[in-house]
C-alpha positions as CSV (number, residue, x, y, z in Angstrom):
1,M,0.0,0.0,-0.1
2,L,2.8,2.3,0.9
3,L,4.5,1.5,-2.4
4,V,1.4,2.3,-4.4
5,F,1.1,5.6,-2.5
6,M,4.6,6.5,-3.3
7,L,4.3,5.5,-6.9
8,L,1.2,7.8,-7.2
9,I,3.1,10.7,-5.6
10,L,6.0,10.1,-7.9
11,I,3.7,10.1,-10.9
12,I,1.9,13.2,-9.9
13,T,5.0,15.2,-9.2
14,S,6.7,14.1,-12.4
15,Q,3.5,15.2,-14.3
16,F,3.7,18.5,-12.6
17,E,7.4,19.0,-13.5
18,W,6.6,18.0,-17.1
19,K,3.8,20.6,-17.4
20,Q,6.1,23.3,-16.0
21,Q,8.8,22.4,-18.5
22,L,6.2,22.5,-21.3
23,V,4.9,25.8,-20.2
24,S,8.3,27.3,-20.0
25,D,9.3,26.0,-23.4
26,V,6.1,27.4,-24.9
27,E,6.7,30.8,-23.2
28,S,10.4,30.9,-24.4
29,S,9.5,30.0,-28.0
30,P,7.9,33.3,-28.7
31,S,10.8,35.3,-27.1
32,I,13.2,33.3,-29.3
33,S,11.2,34.1,-32.4
34,Q,11.0,37.8,-31.4
35,K,14.8,37.9,-30.8
36,Q,15.3,36.4,-34.2
37,Q,13.0,39.0,-35.7
38,Q,14.8,41.8,-34.0
39,I,18.1,40.4,-35.2
40,S,16.9,40.2,-38.7
41,Q,15.5,43.8,-38.5
42,R,18.9,45.0,-37.3
43,E,20.7,43.2,-40.1
44,E,18.3,44.8,-42.7
45,A,19.0,48.2,-41.1
46,V,22.8,47.7,-41.3
47,K,22.4,46.5,-44.9
48,E,20.5,49.7,-45.7
49,K,23.1,51.9,-44.2
50,I,25.8,50.1,-46.1
51,I,23.9,50.5,-49.4
52,L,23.3,54.2,-48.7
53,S,26.9,54.7,-47.9
54,Q,28.0,53.0,-51.1
55,E,25.6,55.1,-53.0
56,K,27.1,58.2,-51.5
57,H,30.6,57.1,-52.4
58,I,29.5,56.3,-55.9
59,Q,28.0,59.7,-56.3
60,R,31.1,61.4,-54.9
61,L,33.3,59.4,-57.4
62,N,31.1,60.4,-60.3
63,E,31.4,64.0,-59.3
64,L,35.2,63.7,-59.1
65,V,35.3,62.0,-62.5
66,Q,33.3,64.9,-64.0
67,S,35.6,67.4,-62.4
68,L,38.7,65.7,-63.8
69,R,37.1,65.5,-67.3
70,E,36.5,69.2,-67.1
71,Q,40.1,69.8,-66.0
72,L,41.4,67.7,-68.8
73,Q,39.3,69.6,-71.3
74,Q,40.7,72.9,-70.0
75,C,44.3,71.5,-70.3
76,K,43.6,70.4,-73.9
77,S,42.3,73.9,-74.7
78,N,45.3,75.6,-73.1
79,N,47.7,73.3,-74.9
80,E,46.0,74.0,-78.3
81,T,46.2,77.8,-77.6
82,M,49.9,77.4,-76.6
83,N,50.7,75.3,-79.7
84,G,48.9,77.9,-81.9
85,G,50.9,80.7,-80.3
86,L,54.2,78.9,-80.7
87,S,53.4,78.1,-84.3
88,S,52.8,81.7,-85.1
89,L,55.9,82.6,-83.2
90,A,57.9,80.1,-85.1
91,D,56.4,81.5,-88.5
92,N,57.5,85.0,-87.3
93,V,61.0,83.8,-86.6
94,I,61.3,82.2,-90.0
95,E,60.1,85.2,-91.6
96,L,62.5,87.4,-89.8
97,E,65.3,85.0,-90.8
98,R,64.3,85.1,-94.4
99,Q,64.3,89.0,-94.3
100,Q,67.8,89.0,-92.8
101,I,69.0,86.6,-95.4
102,L,67.5,88.7,-98.2
103,E,69.0,91.9,-96.7
104,D,72.4,90.3,-96.5
């Protein structure tokens, strides 16, 4: 009789412990999924920040390329102007040399 009573107490207490474990497992499951959701939201936020940063860098690089193109165009124009000036100067020198030769 004592054995049966002890067995019943053991069964009842083990059932109570199992229920507590199940309740705690069920309660922890939503918190785990919430944490996972928060982590994924943070990851998305970081990805968006990285993309925005990259877009800003690309825009800045495009501006620098445009500026360099403009500077190159100015250098080409200056070079053509100088070459034109040197060419006319050379023509003048040649003409002066011809005149000196004719005068001699």
